[in-house]
C-alpha positions as CSV (number, residue, x, y, z in Angstrom):
1,X,13.5,-26.3,-42.5
2,X,14.9,-29.5,-41.1
3,X,15.0,-32.6,-43.3
4,X,14.8,-36.1,-41.8
5,X,17.0,-38.5,-43.8
6,X,16.6,-42.2,-43.8
7,X,19.2,-44.3,-45.4
8,X,18.1,-47.1,-47.6
9,X,17.1,-50.5,-46.2
10,X,19.7,-53.1,-46.7
11,X,17.5,-56.2,-47.4
12,X,17.7,-55.6,-51.1
13,X,20.9,-56.0,-53.1
14,X,23.0,-52.9,-53.8
15,X,20.7,-50.6,-51.8
16,X,22.2,-47.1,-52.0
17,X,19.3,-44.7,-52.4
18,X,18.1,-42.3,-49.8
19,X,14.9,-40.3,-49.1
20,X,14.6,-36.9,-47.6
21,X,11.3,-35.0,-47.1
22,X,10.6,-31.3,-46.7
23,X,7.3,-32.5,-45.1
24,X,9.0,-34.1,-42.1
25,X,10.7,-31.8,-39.6
26,X,12.2,-33.2,-36.4
27,X,10.5,-36.5,-37.1
28,X,7.1,-35.0,-37.3
29,X,4.9,-34.8,-40.4
30,X,3.5,-31.4,-41.1
31,X,-0.2,-30.7,-40.3
32,X,-1.0,-29.8,-44.0
33,X,-0.7,-33.5,-44.9
34,X,-3.5,-34.6,-42.6
35,X,-7.1,-35.1,-43.5
36,X,-9.3,-32.0,-43.3
37,X,-11.1,-33.5,-40.3
38,X,-7.7,-33.4,-38.5
39,X,-6.9,-29.8,-39.4
40,X,-5.0,-30.6,-42.6
41,X,-5.4,-30.0,-46.4
42,X,-5.0,-33.7,-47.4
43,X,-1.9,-32.8,-49.4
44,X,0.6,-35.6,-50.2
45,X,4.0,-35.2,-48.5
46,X,7.0,-34.1,-50.6
47,X,9.8,-36.6,-51.1
48,X,13.2,-36.4,-52.7
49,X,14.9,-39.6,-53.7
50,X,18.7,-39.4,-54.0
51,X,21.3,-41.8,-55.4
52,X,19.3,-43.5,-58.1
53,X,21.4,-45.6,-60.4
54,X,21.1,-45.1,-64.2
55,X,19.1,-48.4,-64.4
56,X,16.3,-47.0,-62.2
57,X,13.7,-45.7,-64.6
58,X,10.6,-46.1,-62.4
59,X,9.6,-45.5,-58.8
60,X,6.9,-46.9,-56.7
61,X,5.7,-45.2,-53.5
62,X,4.0,-47.1,-50.7
63,X,3.0,-45.2,-47.5
64,X,1.3,-47.0,-44.6
65,X,0.5,-46.7,-40.9
66,X,1.4,-49.9,-38.9
67,X,0.0,-48.2,-35.7
68,X,-3.5,-48.5,-37.2
69,X,-3.4,-52.2,-36.5
70,X,-5.0,-51.8,-33.1
71,X,-7.8,-49.3,-33.9
72,X,-8.5,-50.5,-37.5
73,X,-7.5,-54.1,-37.4
74,X,-5.0,-53.7,-40.2
75,X,-2.0,-51.7,-41.4
76,X,-3.7,-48.6,-43.0
77,X,-2.4,-47.7,-46.5
78,X,-2.3,-44.0,-47.2
79,X,-0.5,-43.9,-50.5
80,X,0.1,-46.2,-53.4
81,X,1.7,-44.7,-56.5
82,X,3.5,-46.9,-59.1
83,X,5.5,-46.5,-62.2
84,X,6.5,-42.9,-61.6
85,X,9.1,-42.0,-64.2
86,X,12.6,-41.5,-62.8
87,X,15.1,-39.6,-64.8
88,X,18.6,-39.1,-63.3
89,X,20.0,-39.9,-59.9
90,X,17.5,-37.6,-58.1
91,X,13.8,-37.3,-58.2
92,X,12.0,-34.5,-56.5
93,X,8.3,-34.9,-55.7
94,X,6.8,-31.6,-54.4
95,X,4.3,-31.6,-51.6
96,X,0.8,-32.1,-53.1
97,X,2.2,-32.8,-56.6
98,X,0.1,-34.7,-59.2
99,X,2.2,-37.7,-60.0
100,X,2.8,-39.2,-63.4
101,X,2.3,-43.0,-63.1
102,X,-0.4,-45.3,-61.7
103,X,-2.3,-44.4,-58.5
104,X,-3.4,-47.4,-56.5
105,X,-6.1,-47.8,-53.9
106,X,-5.8,-46.6,-50.3
107,X,-7.4,-48.3,-47.3
108,X,-10.1,-45.6,-47.3
109,X,-11.1,-46.6,-50.8
110,X,-9.7,-43.6,-52.7
111,X,-6.7,-43.3,-55.0
112,X,-3.6,-41.2,-54.5
113,X,-2.7,-39.7,-51.1
114,X,-5.1,-40.3,-48.2
115,X,-4.4,-37.8,-45.4
116,X,-3.6,-38.9,-41.9
117,X,-6.3,-39.1,-39.3
118,X,-5.2,-41.3,-36.4
119,X,-8.2,-42.1,-34.1
120,X,-6.2,-42.9,-31.0
121,X,-3.2,-40.5,-30.6
122,X,0.2,-40.4,-32.3
123,X,1.0,-42.8,-35.1
124,X,4.2,-43.5,-37.0
125,X,3.8,-43.4,-40.8
126,X,6.2,-45.2,-43.1
127,X,7.1,-44.1,-46.6
128,X,8.9,-46.6,-48.9
129,X,10.2,-45.9,-52.4
130,X,11.1,-48.8,-54.6
131,X,13.2,-48.3,-57.8
132,X,12.8,-50.6,-60.8
133,X,14.2,-50.8,-64.3
134,X,10.8,-51.7,-65.9
135,X,7.2,-50.7,-65.1
136,X,5.5,-53.1,-62.6
137,X,2.0,-54.4,-63.4
138,X,0.3,-53.9,-60.0
139,X,-3.3,-54.6,-59.0
140,X,-4.4,-51.0,-58.5
141,X,-7.7,-52.0,-56.9
142,X,-6.2,-53.2,-53.6
143,X,-4.2,-51.2,-51.0
144,X,-0.6,-52.5,-50.7
145,X,1.3,-52.3,-47.5
146,X,5.0,-52.0,-47.7
147,X,5.4,-55.7,-46.7
148,X,2.7,-56.9,-49.1
149,X,4.2,-54.9,-52.0
150,X,7.7,-56.2,-51.2
151,X,6.5,-59.8,-51.0
152,X,4.7,-59.6,-54.3
153,X,7.0,-57.3,-56.4
154,X,10.3,-57.1,-54.5
155,X,11.9,-59.4,-57.1
156,X,11.1,-56.8,-59.8
157,X,12.7,-53.9,-57.9
158,X,16.4,-53.4,-57.3
159,X,16.5,-50.5,-54.8
160,X,14.5,-49.5,-51.7
161,X,14.6,-46.7,-49.2
162,X,12.3,-45.8,-46.3
163,X,11.6,-42.8,-44.1
164,X,9.3,-42.4,-41.2
165,X,7.4,-39.6,-39.6
166,X,5.0,-39.2,-36.7
167,X,1.7,-37.5,-36.6
168,X,-1.1,-37.2,-34.0
């Protein structure tokens, strides 16, 4: 299986974490992570976060689809998970895993992972992981895009990494 690695984004100080995913091969997200209506099983992708410093005790995951802006009129949020315990320099999240932490709203109105279902062809999906020392008190009733989360809570995080994959 091929892993796509994205090095961390450098707009936060001391960025050094990385994300890999067994769910993204050759830049494409596996079918199993799509909604049932698009031939999938609506299972959350697996992520591995590498290079976490000792001070990182919690992770937040935000996954969105900026290509949804045209058909939906907004960036579509597929996954909001906050305050996931992090122990050690590596955290493995298995595909479809139930996460410890707080599940936030998706654009479709659910909580947890909302499978992909692009209405107009191939879309690029972004997965961002933020590391923090302390839990972050997030409004779980609204879907957070990566940019919205970073604007509101970036000052409470000290590491960020992103990975992208295509589907459709």
